[in-house]
C-alpha positions in Angstrom: -22.4 -18.1 100.1 -22.1 -15.3 97.9 -18.2 -15.3 97.6 -18.4 -19.0 96.1 -20.9 -18.0 93.4 -18.3 -15.1 92.4 -15.7 -17.8 92.1 -18.4 -20.2 90.0 -19.5 -17.3 87.9 -16.5 -16.5 85.5 -16.0 -20.4 85.2 -19.6 -20.8 84.1 -19.2 -18.2 81.5 -16.0 -19.5 79.9 -17.6 -22.9 79.8 -20.7 -21.1 77.9 -18.4 -19.3 75.5 -16.3 -22.5 74.6 -19.5 -24.7 74.0 -20.8 -21.6 71.8 -17.9 -21.7 69.5 -18.0 -25.4 69.3 -21.6 -25.1 68.0 -20.8 -22.3 65.6 -18.4 -24.3 63.7 -21.3 -27.0 63.3 -24.1 -24.9 63.4 -27.0 -26.0 60.6 -30.0 -24.2 60.3 -32.9 -25.6 61.9 -35.1 -24.8 58.6 -33.6 -25.0 55.3 -35.0 -22.8 52.3 -36.9 -25.9 51.2 -38.6 -26.6 54.4 -39.6 -23.4 54.9 -41.2 -23.1 51.4 -43.2 -26.3 51.9 -44.5 -24.8 55.2 -45.2 -21.6 53.5 -47.3 -23.5 50.7 -48.7 -26.0 52.9 -50.1 -23.1 55.3 -51.4 -21.4 52.2 -53.3 -24.8 50.8 -54.9 -25.2 54.7 -56.1 -21.7 54.8 -58.0 -22.0 51.2 -59.2 -25.2 52.3 -60.7 -23.3 55.4 -61.9 -20.5 53.4 -63.4 -22.8 50.5 -65.5 -24.5 53.3 -67.5 -21.9 54.3 -67.8 -20.1 50.7 -68.8 -23.6 49.3 -71.8 -24.1 51.8 -73.0 -20.6 51.1 -72.7 -21.1 47.5 -74.7 -24.6 47.3 -77.2 -22.8 49.6 -77.7 -20.1 47.4 -78.0 -22.6 44.3 -80.5 -24.5 46.1 -82.7 -21.1 46.5 -82.2 -20.4 42.9 -80.5 -16.8 43.5 -77.4 -17.3 42.0 -76.1 -19.0 39.0 -74.0 -22.0 38.9 -70.9 -20.3 37.2 -70.8 -17.6 39.9 -71.0 -20.2 42.6 -68.0 -22.4 41.0 -66.1 -19.1 40.7 -66.7 -17.8 44.3 -65.8 -21.5 45.4 -62.5 -21.5 43.5 -61.4 -17.6 44.4 -59.4 -19.0 47.5 -57.2 -21.3 45.5 -55.6 -18.3 44.0 -53.6 -17.7 47.6 -51.6 -21.5 46.9 -51.6 -20.4 43.2 -49.4 -17.3 44.6 -47.7 -19.2 46.8 -46.7 -21.6 44.3 -45.5 -18.6 42.2 -43.5 -17.4 44.9 -41.5 -20.6 45.4 -40.1 -20.6 41.8 -39.4 -16.6 42.1 
């Protein structure tokens, strides 16, 4: 049984090498630069939205109790959006 495997092994490796060489000629990247940039910006936007969810709720609660001014609440709520702006800047740089 092991002798048969020794005979098959080099044939399998040769076939694998031929397949790899054929694929290298026609190889395309799985993800282009534009696709990677879109994923990065999308993830930054999702993260900013997730952060704004908690910050917005806390700011509205603080506004309801009159412990902060409206301007501070807006600034705190909009602050995570700078992540998306940085991602867009990185896209064009």
